[in-house]
C-alpha positions in Angstrom: 33.5 37.4 20.6 35.0 35.1 23.2 34.9 31.4 22.4 36.4 30.4 25.7 34.1 29.2 28.5 34.6 28.2 32.2 35.8 24.6 32.4 37.6 24.6 29.0 41.1 23.2 28.7 43.5 25.8 27.2 47.1 26.2 26.3 49.1 29.4 26.9 50.7 30.6 23.7 52.3 33.8 24.9 53.8 35.3 28.0 56.0 34.0 30.8 53.9 30.8 31.2 54.1 29.9 27.5 53.5 26.2 26.9 51.5 25.5 30.1 48.0 24.0 29.9 45.2 24.3 32.4 41.5 24.6 33.0 39.7 27.9 32.8 38.4 28.9 36.3 36.5 32.1 35.3 36.0 34.4 32.3 35.7 38.2 32.5 34.0 39.1 29.3 34.0 42.9 30.0 37.9 43.0 30.2 38.5 40.0 27.9 40.5 38.1 30.5 40.5 34.5 31.6 41.7 32.9 34.9 43.6 29.7 34.2 44.6 27.4 37.1 48.4 27.2 37.8 49.1 30.0 35.2 50.3 33.5 35.9 51.0 32.8 39.6 51.4 36.0 41.7 52.2 36.6 45.4 49.6 38.4 47.5 50.3 39.7 51.1 47.4 38.9 53.3 46.8 40.5 56.7 45.6 38.1 59.4 41.9 38.4 60.4 41.1 36.4 63.6 37.4 37.3 63.4 37.1 35.4 60.1 39.7 32.8 61.1 42.1 33.9 58.3 45.8 33.4 58.7 48.1 36.1 57.4 51.2 35.7 55.2 52.3 35.6 51.6 49.8 33.6 49.5 50.4 32.5 45.9 47.4 32.6 43.6 46.5 32.9 39.9 46.1 36.2 38.1 44.0 36.8 34.9 45.5 36.8 31.5 44.2 38.2 28.2 42.2 35.7 26.1 44.4 36.3 23.1 47.3 34.6 24.9 45.5 31.2 25.2 44.2 28.7 22.7 41.5 26.1 23.2 42.6 22.5 23.3 40.8 19.8 21.3 41.0 16.4 23.0 42.3 14.8 19.8 44.1 17.5 17.8 45.6 19.8 20.5 45.6 23.6 20.3 43.1 24.9 17.8 40.8 27.7 16.7 37.2 26.8 17.1 34.4 27.5 14.6 30.7 28.0 15.4 28.7 25.2 13.8 24.9 25.2 13.7 23.1 22.0 14.5 19.9 20.8 12.8 17.8 21.7 15.9 19.0 25.3 15.7 21.6 25.4 18.4 25.1 26.6 17.8 28.1 24.7 19.2 31.9 25.2 19.1 33.7 22.7 16.9 37.3 21.9 16.0 38.4 23.2 12.6 40.7 20.2 12.1 38.8 17.1 13.1 35.2 18.5 13.5 34.7 17.3 17.1 32.2 19.5 19.1 33.4 21.0 22.3 30.0 21.7 23.9 
């Protein structure tokens, strides 16, 4: 089960960008990958397309990384593993294991 959602702040714990933090831009649940801004930057060669007003050249953009290589960031504690905590009204929210703050 993926506990990471779009818009979460995460820290990279493995790979060439280890130690970087960023916001999750998208989550691919089928392949268990997340796209984090300014992490895993790759170069893409783009062909110019005058019909769509696209300039060609070498572009740099983010590539997806596996969800096991990132940890959620608690605003007070830092990197942490979340737990799913039921609320009295029946909803389930993600909470920090250390301080108990809810993330949702």
